[in-house]
DOMIKOL-731300 format. One line per field, with one value per residue (C-alpha): residue number from 1; residue in one letter; y, x, z negated. Coordinates in Angstrom, 1 decimal. Each point is the difference from the previous one (the first is absolute). Layout:
// DOMIKOL-731300
nr <- [NUM ...]
rest <- [A ...]
yy <- [Y ...]
xx <- [X ...]
zz <- [Z ...]
//
This chain:
// DOMIKOL-731300
nr <- [1 2 3 4 5 6 7 8 9 10 11 12 13 14 15 16 17 18 19 20 21 22 23 24 25 26 27 28 29 30 31 32 33 34 35 36 37 38 39 40 41 42 43 44 45 46 47 48 49 50 51 52 53 54 55 56 57 58 59 60 61 62 63 64 65 66 67 68 69 70 71 72 73 74 75 76 77 78 79 80 81 82 83 84 85 86 87 88 89 90 91 92 93 94 95 96 97 98 99 100 101 102 103 104 105 106 107 108 109 110 111 112 113 114 115 116 117 118 119 120 121 122 123 124 125 126 127 128 129 130 131 132 133 134 135 136 137 138 139 140 141 142 143 144 145 146 147 148 149 150 151 152 153 154 155 156 157 158 159 160 161 162 163 164 165 166 167 168 169 170 171 172 173 174 175 176 177 178 179 180 181 182 183 184 185 186 187 188 189 190 191 192 193 194 195 196 197 198 199 200 201 202 203 204 205 206 207 208 209 210 211 212 213 214 215 216 217 218 219 220 221 222 223 224 225 226 227 228 229 230 231 232 233 234 235 236 237 238 239 240 241 242 243 244 245 246 247 248 249 250 251 252 253 254 255 256 257 258 259 260 261 262 263 264 265 266 267 268 269 270 271 272 273 274 275 276 277 278 279 280 281 282 283 284 285 286 287 288 289 290 291 292 293 294 295 296 297 298 299 300 301 302 303 304 305 306 307 308 309 310 311 312 313 314 315 316 317 318 319 320 321 322 323 324 325 326 327 328 329 330 331 332 333 334 335 336 337 338 339 340 341 342 343 344 345 346 347 348 349 350 351 352 353 354 355 356 357 358 359 360 361 362 363 364 365 366 367 368 369 370 371 372 373 374 375 376 377 378 379 380 381 382 383 384 385 386 387 388 389 390 391 392 393 394 395 396 397 398 399 400 401 402 403 404 405 406 407 408 409 410 411 412 413 414 415 416 417 418 419 420 421 422 423 424 425 426 427 428 429 430 431 432 433 434 435 436 437 438 439 440 441 442 443 444 445 446 447 448 449 450 451 452 453 454 455 456 457 458 459 460 461 462 463 464 465 466]
rest <- [X X X X X X X X X X X X X X X X X X X X X X X X X X X X X X X X X X X X X X X X X X X X X X X X X X X X X X X X X X X X X X X X X X X X X X X X X X X X X X X X X X X X X X X X X X X X X X X X X X X X X X X X X X X X X X X X X X X X X X X X X X X X X X X X X X X X X X X X X X X X X X X X X X X X X X X X X X X X X X X X X X X X X X X X X X X X X X X X X X X X X X X X X X X X X X X X X X X X X X X X X X X X X X X X X X X X X X X X X X X X X X X X X X X X X X X X X X X X X X X X X X X X X X X X X X X X X X X X X X X X X X X X X X X X X X X X X X X X X X X X X X X X X X X X X X X X X X X X X X X X X X X X X X X X X X X X X X X X X X X X X X X X X X X X X X X X X X X X X X X X X X X X X X X X X X X X X X X X X X X X X X X X X X X X X X X X X X X X X X X X X X X X X X X X X X X X X X X X X X X X X X X X X X X X X X X X X X X X X X X X X X X X X X X X X X X X X X X X X X X X X X X X X X X X X X X X X X X X X X X X X X X X X X]
yy <- [-17.0 3.2 2.2 3.1 -2.0 -1.0 3.2 1.4 -3.1 1.4 3.3 -0.8 -1.9 3.0 2.3 -1.8 -1.2 4.1 0.6 -2.9 1.5 3.5 -0.5 -2.4 3.2 2.2 -2.2 -0.2 3.4 0.7 -2.0 1.4 3.3 -1.7 -0.8 2.8 2.6 -3.1 0.8 4.2 -0.9 -2.2 2.4 2.8 -2.2 -0.7 4.1 0.4 -2.7 0.9 3.7 -1.7 -2.2 3.7 1.5 -3.3 0.3 3.2 -0.8 -2.9 2.7 1.6 -2.7 -1.2 3.5 -0.6 -3.5 1.4 2.5 -2.6 -1.7 2.5 0.9 -3.4 -0.3 3.0 -1.0 -3.5 1.7 2.2 -3.4 -1.3 3.4 0.3 -3.7 0.7 2.4 -1.5 -3.0 2.8 1.5 -3.6 -0.1 3.6 -1.1 -2.5 1.6 2.2 -2.6 -1.3 3.6 0.3 -3.0 1.1 3.4 -1.6 -2.5 3.0 1.8 -3.0 0.0 3.5 -0.4 -2.7 2.1 3.1 -2.2 -1.6 3.9 0.7 -2.8 1.0 3.4 -0.6 -2.6 2.6 2.1 2.5 1.0 -1.2 -3.6 -2.6 -1.0 3.6 0.4 -3.0 -1.1 3.2 1.6 -0.3 -0.2 0.0 3.5 0.9 -2.9 1.9 3.6 -1.6 -1.6 3.2 1.7 -1.8 2.6 -2.6 -2.2 -0.3 1.7 -3.3 -0.7 3.3 -1.3 -3.4 1.9 2.4 -3.0 -1.8 3.3 0.1 -3.7 0.5 2.9 -1.8 -3.4 2.4 1.2 -3.1 -1.3 3.0 -1.5 -3.4 1.3 2.5 -3.0 -2.3 2.5 0.6 -3.4 -0.7 2.8 -1.4 -3.4 2.0 2.1 -3.9 -1.4 2.6 0.5 -4.0 0.6 2.5 -2.1 -2.7 2.1 1.4 -3.6 -0.7 2.9 -0.7 -3.5 1.1 2.7 -2.8 -2.4 3.1 0.0 -3.6 -0.3 2.8 -0.9 -3.4 1.0 2.5 -2.1 -2.9 2.7 1.2 -3.3 -1.8 3.5 -1.0 -3.6 0.9 2.5 -2.3 -2.4 2.2 0.7 -3.5 -0.2 2.5 -1.1 -3.8 1.8 1.8 -2.9 -1.9 3.2 -0.2 -4.2 0.0 3.2 -1.8 -3.5 1.7 1.8 -3.5 -0.9 3.2 -1.0 -3.2 1.4 2.1 -2.6 -2.4 3.1 0.6 -3.6 0.2 3.4 -1.7 -2.8 1.4 3.2 -1.8 0.5 2.7 -0.2 -1.3 2.9 2.7 -2.9 0.5 3.5 0.7 -2.3 1.6 4.0 -2.0 -1.5 3.2 2.2 -2.2 -0.5 4.2 0.0 -2.9 1.6 3.5 -1.5 -1.6 2.6 2.1 -2.8 0.6 3.8 -0.8 -2.0 2.4 3.4 -2.0 -0.9 3.3 1.2 -2.1 0.8 3.8 -0.8 -2.2 3.0 2.4 -2.6 -0.5 3.2 1.3 -2.2 2.6 3.0 -1.4 -0.6 2.8 -0.2 2.3 0.5 2.2 1.0 0.4 4.0 2.2 2.5 0.7 -1.9 1.2 0.4 -2.5 -2.4 0.8 -0.3 -3.8 -0.9 -0.4 -3.0 -1.8 -2.7 0.4 -0.2 -3.1 -0.4 0.1 -0.3 3.0 1.2 3.8 1.5 0.5 1.6 -3.4 -1.3 2.9 -0.2 -3.4 -0.3 -1.6 1.0 -1.4 1.4 3.1 1.1 0.3 2.5 1.8 0.0 0.7 3.2 1.1 0.7 2.3 1.7 -1.5 -1.8 -3.3 -3.1 -2.9 -2.9 -0.3 0.8 2.5 0.9 -0.3 3.2 2.1 1.8 -0.1 -3.1 0.0 -2.0 -2.4 1.5 3.3 -1.6 2.1 -0.4 0.6 -1.2 -3.2 -3.0 -3.5 -3.3 -2.9 -2.3 -1.9 2.6 2.5 2.7 -1.9 1.4 3.7 1.8 3.0 0.3 0.6 0.4 -2.6 -2.1 -0.5 0.5 0.1 -1.4 -2.6 -3.7 -2.8 -1.6 2.9 2.7 2.8 0.0 1.1 -2.2 0.1 -0.2 -0.6 -3.8 -2.8 -0.5 3.8 0.6 -3.1 1.7 3.7 1.3 3.3 2.2 3.2 2.4 3.8 1.4 2.7]
xx <- [-3.0 -1.5 -2.5 2.1 3.1 -2.5 -1.0 4.0 0.6 -3.0 1.5 3.3 -0.9 -2.1 2.8 2.0 -2.0 -0.8 3.8 0.6 -2.8 1.0 4.2 -0.1 -1.7 2.3 2.7 -1.4 -0.7 3.4 0.8 -2.5 1.7 3.5 -1.2 -2.4 3.5 1.4 -2.5 -0.2 3.6 -0.7 -3.0 2.7 2.0 -3.1 -0.6 3.6 -0.3 -3.4 1.9 3.3 -3.3 -1.2 3.6 0.6 -3.3 1.0 3.1 -1.3 -2.4 2.6 2.2 -3.4 0.3 3.5 -0.5 -3.1 2.1 3.0 -2.2 -1.2 3.0 1.0 -3.2 0.9 3.8 -0.8 -2.7 3.4 2.1 -2.6 -0.4 3.6 0.5 -2.5 1.6 3.1 -1.6 -1.5 3.9 1.1 -2.5 1.0 3.3 -0.1 -2.5 2.6 2.6 -1.9 -0.2 3.5 0.9 -2.4 1.7 3.1 -0.6 -1.6 3.4 1.9 -1.8 0.4 3.5 0.2 -1.9 2.7 2.7 -1.2 -0.9 3.8 1.0 -1.9 1.1 3.8 -0.6 -1.2 2.8 -0.6 2.9 -0.9 1.0 -2.0 2.7 0.7 -3.5 -1.1 3.2 1.4 -3.1 0.5 -3.2 -3.7 -0.2 3.1 -1.2 -3.3 2.3 2.5 -3.1 -1.8 3.4 -0.8 -1.8 -1.2 -2.2 -2.9 -3.4 -1.0 3.4 -0.7 -3.8 2.1 2.4 -2.5 -2.3 3.5 0.4 -3.5 0.1 3.3 -1.6 -2.7 2.1 1.9 -2.8 -1.4 3.1 -0.2 -3.5 1.3 2.7 -2.0 -2.5 2.5 1.5 -3.7 -1.1 3.3 -0.8 -3.5 1.8 1.6 -2.9 -1.8 2.9 -0.3 -3.7 0.0 2.9 -2.5 -2.8 1.4 1.4 -3.7 -1.4 2.1 -0.2 -3.9 0.3 2.6 -2.7 -2.8 2.1 0.5 -3.4 -1.4 3.1 -1.6 -3.7 1.1 2.0 -2.2 -3.4 2.6 0.8 -3.5 -1.5 2.0 -0.9 -3.1 -0.1 2.5 -2.7 -2.9 2.0 -0.4 -3.2 -0.6 1.8 -1.5 -3.6 0.6 1.7 -3.4 -2.0 1.6 -0.2 -4.1 0.3 2.1 -2.4 -3.1 1.6 0.6 -2.9 -1.8 1.9 -0.5 -3.7 0.4 2.5 -2.9 -2.3 1.6 0.6 -3.5 -1.0 2.6 -1.5 -3.7 0.6 1.3 -2.4 -1.7 3.2 0.7 3.9 0.0 -2.3 2.7 3.2 -2.1 -0.5 4.1 0.4 -2.1 1.3 3.7 -1.3 -1.8 3.6 2.1 -2.8 0.1 3.8 0.6 -2.8 2.1 3.0 -2.1 -0.9 3.6 1.6 -2.6 0.0 3.8 -0.1 -2.7 2.6 2.8 -2.4 -0.9 3.7 1.2 -2.8 1.1 3.2 -0.6 -2.0 3.1 2.5 -1.7 -0.6 3.9 1.2 -2.0 1.2 3.6 0.2 0.5 0.9 3.0 1.4 3.0 1.0 4.3 0.4 -0.2 2.5 2.4 -1.4 -2.0 -3.9 0.9 0.9 -2.5 -2.8 0.5 -0.7 -3.8 0.9 2.4 -2.0 -3.0 1.1 0.5 2.9 -1.7 1.8 -1.2 -1.6 -0.4 -1.0 -3.7 -2.1 -1.2 3.1 1.2 -2.9 0.3 4.0 1.0 3.2 3.5 3.3 0.3 -3.7 0.2 3.2 -1.9 -2.8 1.8 1.8 -3.3 -1.0 2.9 -1.0 3.1 -1.2 1.6 -0.3 -1.1 2.9 3.1 1.8 -1.7 0.6 4.1 0.0 -2.2 2.8 4.0 1.1 2.4 2.3 -1.1 2.0 -2.0 -3.5 -2.8 -3.5 -2.5 2.7 -1.1 2.0 0.3 0.2 0.9 -3.2 -1.4 2.8 1.9 -1.8 -2.9 -1.7 0.6 -0.6 0.2 2.9 -1.1 2.8 1.9 0.9 -3.5 -2.9 -3.7 -1.4 -2.4 0.9 -1.1 -0.3 -1.5 -1.1 0.7 2.9 3.1 2.8 3.8 2.7 2.9 -1.0 -1.7 -2.1 0.5 3.7 0.7 -1.5 0.2 2.2 1.2 -2.3 -1.2 -1.6 -0.5 -3.4 0.4]
zz <- [-135.7 -1.9 2.1 -0.6 1.4 2.7 1.1 -0.4 2.3 2.1 0.5 0.1 3.6 1.3 -0.8 2.2 2.6 0.7 -0.3 2.5 2.5 0.3 -0.3 3.3 1.7 -1.0 1.0 3.5 0.4 -0.5 2.7 2.1 -0.8 1.7 2.4 1.3 -0.8 2.9 2.1 -0.3 1.1 3.2 1.1 -0.1 2.3 2.0 0.5 1.0 2.4 1.3 0.5 2.0 2.1 1.6 0.4 1.8 2.1 0.9 0.7 2.2 1.9 1.3 1.3 1.9 1.6 0.9 1.0 2.1 1.3 1.3 1.6 2.2 0.7 0.7 2.2 2.0 0.0 1.6 2.0 1.5 0.3 2.3 2.0 0.3 1.0 2.6 1.4 0.2 2.1 2.3 0.1 1.0 2.8 1.6 -0.3 2.3 2.3 0.5 0.4 3.1 1.5 -0.6 2.1 3.0 0.1 -0.1 2.8 1.6 -0.3 1.6 2.8 1.2 -1.0 2.5 2.7 -0.8 0.5 3.3 1.1 -0.5 1.2 3.3 0.1 -0.4 2.8 2.1 -0.6 -2.7 -2.1 -3.1 -0.8 -1.2 -2.6 -1.0 -0.8 -1.4 -2.0 -0.8 -1.7 -4.3 -0.7 1.2 0.1 2.0 2.8 0.3 0.3 2.5 2.3 -0.4 1.5 3.2 1.9 3.0 -1.8 1.1 -2.3 -0.9 -2.0 -1.5 -1.2 -1.2 -1.8 -1.8 -1.3 -1.4 -2.0 -1.4 -0.6 -2.0 -1.8 -1.0 -0.6 -2.4 -1.8 -0.7 -1.2 -2.6 -1.2 -0.7 -1.9 -1.8 -0.5 -1.3 -2.6 -1.0 -0.5 -1.6 -2.9 -0.1 -1.2 -2.6 -1.3 0.0 -2.0 -2.3 -0.7 -0.6 -2.4 -2.0 0.3 -2.0 -2.8 -0.2 -0.1 -3.2 -1.6 0.6 -1.6 -2.4 -1.4 0.1 -2.1 -2.5 -0.4 -0.6 -2.4 -2.3 0.6 -1.3 -2.8 -1.2 0.2 -1.9 -2.7 -0.4 -0.2 -2.5 -2.6 0.7 -0.5 -3.4 -1.1 0.4 -1.6 -2.8 -0.2 0.1 -2.9 -1.9 1.2 -1.6 -3.2 -0.5 0.4 -2.2 -3.0 1.3 -0.6 -3.3 -1.6 0.8 -1.5 -2.5 -0.5 -0.3 -2.7 -2.2 0.3 -1.1 -3.1 -0.5 0.2 -2.2 -2.9 0.1 -1.0 -3.1 -1.2 0.4 -1.4 -3.0 0.0 -3.1 -2.1 -1.4 -0.6 3.3 1.4 -1.6 1.4 3.5 -0.4 -0.4 2.7 2.0 -0.6 0.7 3.0 1.1 -0.6 1.1 3.4 0.6 -0.6 2.7 2.3 -0.3 1.0 3.2 1.1 -0.3 1.6 3.0 0.1 0.0 3.3 1.2 -0.4 1.5 3.3 0.1 -0.4 2.9 2.1 -0.5 1.1 2.5 1.6 -0.5 1.5 3.5 0.1 -0.3 3.1 2.4 -1.7 0.1 3.3 2.9 3.4 0.8 3.4 1.3 3.4 0.9 -0.2 3.0 -0.8 2.3 3.0 2.0 1.0 2.5 -2.5 -2.6 2.7 -0.3 -4.0 0.5 2.7 -2.4 -1.0 2.2 3.2 2.6 2.8 3.4 3.7 1.8 -3.2 -1.7 3.7 -0.6 -2.7 -0.6 -0.8 -2.2 -1.8 -1.1 -0.1 3.0 0.9 1.7 -0.7 3.1 -0.7 -3.6 0.5 2.7 -2.3 -3.3 1.8 1.3 -3.4 -0.5 3.1 2.3 2.9 0.9 2.9 -1.6 1.5 -1.8 3.8 -0.1 -3.4 0.5 1.9 -2.4 -1.2 -0.5 -1.5 -3.1 -2.0 -2.3 -2.7 0.8 -0.5 -1.9 -0.7 2.7 2.3 3.0 -0.5 1.8 0.0 2.8 -1.0 3.3 2.2 -0.3 -1.7 -0.8 -3.4 -0.9 -3.4 -2.3 -1.9 -3.6 -2.1 -2.0 2.4 0.9 2.1 1.1 3.3 1.2 -0.1 1.2 -3.1 -2.4 2.1 -1.4 -2.8 -1.2 0.5 -1.5 3.2 -2.0 -0.6 1.1 3.7 1.1 -0.9 2.2 2.7 -0.8 3.0 -1.1 2.7 -2.1 1.7 -1.2 1.2 1.2]
//
């Protein structure tokens, strides 16, 4: 093979080697650009997920505060149940004691009756005008009996003392019997209240469990989403690093091959430097080689610059996309219109979603500040904000104004429900078949009384506040 042909082959090999050295990184740079574009989208999703997580943390904080309020109210309600049970036990002991006293009084009265009978019999036998049977059997009541016995003018002063004691014991007996009946009625009322409290406590417990379950579910879902996105992003980042490492190794290998080819060219040029023809051919071949080398080098640089530009563009897109969710996500909130519902209704809106039902609550400044109400105390508080003083019990609120028919009810009227007892719950009608009140399961809230649970227990009582 002639020297010229050898040089042409050698230069062609150099050109192919250089072209390959820069063509492969160019292809891989395009792969990096594609992957980086994918990362941009994923990182945008991660940014959105982080915003969701922040929002969830706010919700979790609010829910934890509500749970703390409910648990506090449950603790106080449980203590009230305990106190009520103790009061019931004490009342039962009092009743047993009263029964013993009543029994003793009855025995004393019975003994005195026997004495009076003997006195009357003795009076008859001594020639008195009043017959024994007329006095004893002819009377229709104990009072009449006493009156007839008192009519006997000749009864000795000792008998009069017996009659006086008899009357006193009788009055005492009637008084104690009335006390026993009042105690029994009070005991029955406390039992009803206790059952009502227990029902409300169960509702509060169920609500607490439900809220905790929601928190745990949201935490789990959000963390899983974020972890998935981060894993995907880490995988793409690892791919980019692997491609760059391969590009680096490929460039090093091609650089080594180019150095070997350069050395081979120098050796060929040196061995034929003495020949003029060979020198001329060598010079021509070297010129061609230099030209091709310069052209190939320019292509390689252009490819690398293109890759760098694509990565820069991708990063810019990523930054823009990552900033976008923060600008696009806004929180909106709304509250029901207070038009035509009166200031008593609008006063309660601030406690919607920010209160807890507490049996007996809403009667102290501390309870009101912390949004702790039962149904009647909330109604009384709301109307007080409108300048109207109302009692804080359902029984008293029934008579706090004039009753109107259900078909005539208007916003601001009081509506009643049969829950654990007749008229056991009360709220303020807001119109549209809804009312606002402090419910055991939700705290202060607006509820639908035309369907569901409240429709079933609504008793039709409507009171218009004077």
